[in-house]
C-alpha positions, 0 to 999 in steps of 0.5 A: 505512555500514549504513543499517539500523543508522544511524537518522536522522530519515527512518527513525525509527519505521519498523519493517520488520515493522510494516504500513504504509498505502499509496495505490497509484494506477493509470491506469484504473478497476477495479471493486469485484469486484477488491477481494478479489484486491487483498488487501482494499484499498479501491478508490477511483475518481477523476474523472480516470480513475485508481484508488487502491488504499488500505489496510494492507499487512503487509510489503514482500513483500505490497507487491511482490505487489500491484504484480505484480498491477497489472503482470499486469492491464496497467494503468499504475502512476502512483504508490505512496505510503506514508501512515503506519504502522498503529497498534497499536490497529488491529492488535489490533482496538481503538480 
């Protein structure tokens, strides 16, 4: 069965070419100076000592690049959660 050609309720509306918003949680705190290195993702520090990198990721290749940078820093990855897709308005700069 070809999963890509068999849409079901879990993958309807998920276009591989559409940017997705992710929350990437890592153990330890990162400073804001890392924001540019993490492709402009927001850096949110949690009280439990974790950092959340949050924002739009253009495609799966970019997501893997971000995860590689987390690995290169030696910081343990806690979770990667897709939050939703980026709306067309946000992509074009309108609201």
